[in-house]
TORKOL-4160 file (C-alpha; in steps of 0.2 Angstrom, whole numbers, padded with zeros to 4 digits, m for minus):
170
<pt num="1" X="m0198" Y="m0508" Z="m0278"/>
<pt num="2" X="m0210" Y="m0501" Z="m0290"/>
<pt num="3" X="m0208" Y="m0483" Z="m0283"/>
<pt num="4" X="m0189" Y="m0484" Z="m0284"/>
<pt num="5" X="m0191" Y="m0489" Z="m0302"/>
<pt num="6" X="m0204" Y="m0475" Z="m0306"/>
<pt num="7" X="m0193" Y="m0462" Z="m0298"/>
<pt num="8" X="m0177" Y="m0467" Z="m0309"/>
<pt num="9" X="m0188" Y="m0468" Z="m0324"/>
<pt num="10" X="m0194" Y="m0450" Z="m0321"/>
<pt num="11" X="m0176" Y="m0444" Z="m0317"/>
<pt num="12" X="m0167" Y="m0434" Z="m0330"/>
<pt num="13" X="m0149" Y="m0440" Z="m0330"/>
<pt num="14" X="m0137" Y="m0426" Z="m0337"/>
<pt num="15" X="m0119" Y="m0431" Z="m0341"/>
<pt num="16" X="m0108" Y="m0416" Z="m0341"/>
<pt num="17" X="m0091" Y="m0417" Z="m0350"/>
<pt num="18" X="m0081" Y="m0401" Z="m0349"/>
<pt num="19" X="m0065" Y="m0397" Z="m0359"/>
<pt num="20" X="m0052" Y="m0401" Z="m0346"/>
<pt num="21" X="m0047" Y="m0383" Z="m0342"/>
<pt num="22" X="m0051" Y="m0371" Z="m0327"/>
<pt num="23" X="m0060" Y="m0359" Z="m0339"/>
<pt num="24" X="m0071" Y="m0373" Z="m0345"/>
<pt num="25" X="m0074" Y="m0384" Z="m0329"/>
<pt num="26" X="m0079" Y="m0370" Z="m0318"/>
<pt num="27" X="m0093" Y="m0362" Z="m0329"/>
<pt num="28" X="m0100" Y="m0380" Z="m0333"/>
<pt num="29" X="m0100" Y="m0384" Z="m0315"/>
<pt num="30" X="m0109" Y="m0368" Z="m0311"/>
<pt num="31" X="m0122" Y="m0372" Z="m0324"/>
<pt num="32" X="m0124" Y="m0390" Z="m0317"/>
<pt num="33" X="m0126" Y="m0383" Z="m0299"/>
<pt num="34" X="m0140" Y="m0371" Z="m0305"/>
<pt num="35" X="m0149" Y="m0385" Z="m0315"/>
<pt num="36" X="m0147" Y="m0397" Z="m0300"/>
<pt num="37" X="m0154" Y="m0384" Z="m0288"/>
<pt num="38" X="m0169" Y="m0380" Z="m0298"/>
<pt num="39" X="m0175" Y="m0398" Z="m0299"/>
<pt num="40" X="m0171" Y="m0413" Z="m0288"/>
<pt num="41" X="m0176" Y="m0425" Z="m0302"/>
<pt num="42" X="m0161" Y="m0420" Z="m0312"/>
<pt num="43" X="m0146" Y="m0430" Z="m0308"/>
<pt num="44" X="m0129" Y="m0424" Z="m0315"/>
<pt num="45" X="m0114" Y="m0434" Z="m0318"/>
<pt num="46" X="m0100" Y="m0422" Z="m0320"/>
<pt num="47" X="m0085" Y="m0430" Z="m0329"/>
<pt num="48" X="m0067" Y="m0426" Z="m0326"/>
<pt num="49" X="m0050" Y="m0434" Z="m0326"/>
<pt num="50" X="m0044" Y="m0442" Z="m0310"/>
<pt num="51" X="m0031" Y="m0427" Z="m0309"/>
<pt num="52" X="m0045" Y="m0414" Z="m0310"/>
<pt num="53" X="m0056" Y="m0423" Z="m0297"/>
<pt num="54" X="m0041" Y="m0420" Z="m0285"/>
<pt num="55" X="m0042" Y="m0402" Z="m0289"/>
<pt num="56" X="m0061" Y="m0399" Z="m0287"/>
<pt num="57" X="m0067" Y="m0415" Z="m0278"/>
<pt num="58" X="m0070" Y="m0406" Z="m0261"/>
<pt num="59" X="m0080" Y="m0391" Z="m0268"/>
<pt num="60" X="m0098" Y="m0390" Z="m0261"/>
<pt num="61" X="m0111" Y="m0396" Z="m0273"/>
<pt num="62" X="m0129" Y="m0401" Z="m0272"/>
<pt num="63" X="m0133" Y="m0420" Z="m0268"/>
<pt num="64" X="m0139" Y="m0423" Z="m0285"/>
<pt num="65" X="m0122" Y="m0420" Z="m0293"/>
<pt num="66" X="m0110" Y="m0434" Z="m0293"/>
<pt num="67" X="m0093" Y="m0435" Z="m0301"/>
<pt num="68" X="m0088" Y="m0448" Z="m0314"/>
<pt num="69" X="m0070" Y="m0450" Z="m0318"/>
<pt num="70" X="m0059" Y="m0455" Z="m0332"/>
<pt num="71" X="m0041" Y="m0460" Z="m0332"/>
<pt num="72" X="m0027" Y="m0447" Z="m0334"/>
<pt num="73" X="m0025" Y="m0450" Z="m0353"/>
<pt num="74" X="m0020" Y="m0432" Z="m0357"/>
<pt num="75" X="m0005" Y="m0422" Z="m0351"/>
<pt num="76" X="m0006" Y="m0415" Z="m0333"/>
<pt num="77" X="m0015" Y="m0398" Z="m0331"/>
<pt num="78" X="0001" Y="m0393" Z="m0322"/>
<pt num="79" X="0012" Y="m0394" Z="m0337"/>
<pt num="80" X="0000" Y="m0393" Z="m0352"/>
<pt num="81" X="0006" Y="m0375" Z="m0356"/>
<pt num="82" X="0023" Y="m0382" Z="m0361"/>
<pt num="83" X="0015" Y="m0390" Z="m0376"/>
<pt num="84" X="m0003" Y="m0385" Z="m0380"/>
<pt num="85" X="m0003" Y="m0394" Z="m0397"/>
<pt num="86" X="0000" Y="m0411" Z="m0389"/>
<pt num="87" X="m0013" Y="m0406" Z="m0375"/>
<pt num="88" X="m0026" Y="m0402" Z="m0388"/>
<pt num="89" X="m0022" Y="m0417" Z="m0399"/>
<pt num="90" X="m0024" Y="m0429" Z="m0383"/>
<pt num="91" X="m0041" Y="m0421" Z="m0379"/>
<pt num="92" X="m0047" Y="m0424" Z="m0397"/>
<pt num="93" X="m0040" Y="m0442" Z="m0398"/>
<pt num="94" X="m0039" Y="m0449" Z="m0381"/>
<pt num="95" X="m0054" Y="m0444" Z="m0370"/>
<pt num="96" X="m0068" Y="m0452" Z="m0381"/>
<pt num="97" X="m0064" Y="m0470" Z="m0377"/>
<pt num="98" X="m0064" Y="m0468" Z="m0358"/>
<pt num="99" X="m0079" Y="m0457" Z="m0359"/>
<pt num="100" X="m0088" Y="m0470" Z="m0368"/>
<pt num="101" X="m0083" Y="m0484" Z="m0356"/>
<pt num="102" X="m0089" Y="m0473" Z="m0342"/>
<pt num="103" X="m0106" Y="m0470" Z="m0350"/>
<pt num="104" X="m0108" Y="m0489" Z="m0351"/>
<pt num="105" X="m0107" Y="m0490" Z="m0332"/>
<pt num="106" X="m0119" Y="m0476" Z="m0327"/>
<pt num="107" X="m0136" Y="m0479" Z="m0319"/>
<pt num="108" X="m0149" Y="m0473" Z="m0322"/>
<pt num="109" X="m0147" Y="m0472" Z="m0341"/>
<pt num="110" X="m0141" Y="m0456" Z="m0348"/>
<pt num="111" X="m0154" Y="m0444" Z="m0354"/>
<pt num="112" X="m0143" Y="m0430" Z="m0361"/>
<pt num="113" X="m0125" Y="m0427" Z="m0364"/>
<pt num="114" X="m0119" Y="m0409" Z="m0361"/>
<pt num="115" X="m0102" Y="m0407" Z="m0368"/>
<pt num="116" X="m0090" Y="m0393" Z="m0371"/>
<pt num="117" X="m0091" Y="m0387" Z="m0388"/>
<pt num="118" X="m0072" Y="m0390" Z="m0391"/>
<pt num="119" X="m0076" Y="m0409" Z="m0388"/>
<pt num="120" X="m0081" Y="m0412" Z="m0405"/>
<pt num="121" X="m0082" Y="m0431" Z="m0403"/>
<pt num="122" X="m0096" Y="m0430" Z="m0390"/>
<pt num="123" X="m0109" Y="m0427" Z="m0404"/>
<pt num="124" X="m0104" Y="m0443" Z="m0412"/>
<pt num="125" X="m0105" Y="m0453" Z="m0396"/>
<pt num="126" X="m0122" Y="m0446" Z="m0393"/>
<pt num="127" X="m0128" Y="m0450" Z="m0411"/>
<pt num="128" X="m0121" Y="m0468" Z="m0410"/>
<pt num="129" X="m0131" Y="m0471" Z="m0393"/>
<pt num="130" X="m0146" Y="m0461" Z="m0398"/>
<pt num="131" X="m0143" Y="m0448" Z="m0384"/>
<pt num="132" X="m0146" Y="m0430" Z="m0387"/>
<pt num="133" X="m0131" Y="m0419" Z="m0385"/>
<pt num="134" X="m0131" Y="m0401" Z="m0379"/>
<pt num="135" X="m0116" Y="m0391" Z="m0383"/>
<pt num="136" X="m0109" Y="m0379" Z="m0370"/>
<pt num="137" X="m0099" Y="m0364" Z="m0374"/>
<pt num="138" X="m0091" Y="m0356" Z="m0359"/>
<pt num="139" X="m0083" Y="m0341" Z="m0367"/>
<pt num="140" X="m0090" Y="m0324" Z="m0372"/>
<pt num="141" X="m0100" Y="m0322" Z="m0388"/>
<pt num="142" X="m0087" Y="m0311" Z="m0395"/>
<pt num="143" X="m0074" Y="m0325" Z="m0394"/>
<pt num="144" X="m0087" Y="m0337" Z="m0402"/>
<pt num="145" X="m0089" Y="m0324" Z="m0416"/>
<pt num="146" X="m0070" Y="m0322" Z="m0419"/>
<pt num="147" X="m0068" Y="m0341" Z="m0420"/>
<pt num="148" X="m0083" Y="m0343" Z="m0432"/>
<pt num="149" X="m0076" Y="m0330" Z="m0443"/>
<pt num="150" X="m0057" Y="m0334" Z="m0443"/>
<pt num="151" X="m0058" Y="m0336" Z="m0461"/>
<pt num="152" X="m0062" Y="m0318" Z="m0464"/>
<pt num="153" X="m0047" Y="m0313" Z="m0453"/>
<pt num="154" X="m0036" Y="m0324" Z="m0464"/>
<pt num="155" X="m0044" Y="m0317" Z="m0480"/>
<pt num="156" X="m0041" Y="m0299" Z="m0474"/>
<pt num="157" X="m0023" Y="m0302" Z="m0468"/>
<pt num="158" X="m0027" Y="m0300" Z="m0450"/>
<pt num="159" X="m0022" Y="m0318" Z="m0445"/>
<pt num="160" X="m0009" Y="m0324" Z="m0441"/>
<pt num="161" X="m0004" Y="m0308" Z="m0432"/>
<pt num="162" X="0013" Y="m0301" Z="m0435"/>
<pt num="163" X="0023" Y="m0304" Z="m0419"/>
<pt num="164" X="0037" Y="m0292" Z="m0424"/>
<pt num="165" X="0043" Y="m0278" Z="m0414"/>
<pt num="166" X="0031" Y="m0266" Z="m0422"/>
<pt num="167" X="0015" Y="m0276" Z="m0418"/>
<pt num="168" X="0008" Y="m0261" Z="m0408"/>
<pt num="169" X="0012" Y="m0248" Z="m0421"/>
<pt num="170" X="m0003" Y="m0244" Z="m0432"/>
């Protein structure tokens, strides 16, 4: 029994929480597969909604990656484009509580949370539990720069963009 306990104590348990969208889940899973394949002492719990588990559950992955699921508390991926505002609001207000409940059930104890940068609440969860949080940005650095400097776009009259007929006429 002491060897089992020693192994779990030396194991790094990463909980990966992607933003629930294909362009976020796939890159984070690819990173997790790379991490897990480099070191067998890294255990990854990849957290998705029950709906998303149905989409990706059968994809091959290393043995040291497991799925953790949370209930479908957000609009379905299949209809989210119809109301992106409500989808975003649900992500920022309804995912945290089931994520915290899942953390309470995980063994071994969580060593680090890797959360999508858009899941702002993950940092607070980590801080309250004294668990480091790594922010994962799955998009290009140019997109990051645009978002970081949106104030300059507004200040210089480039945002919001004119959606009139002459939008392509310079």
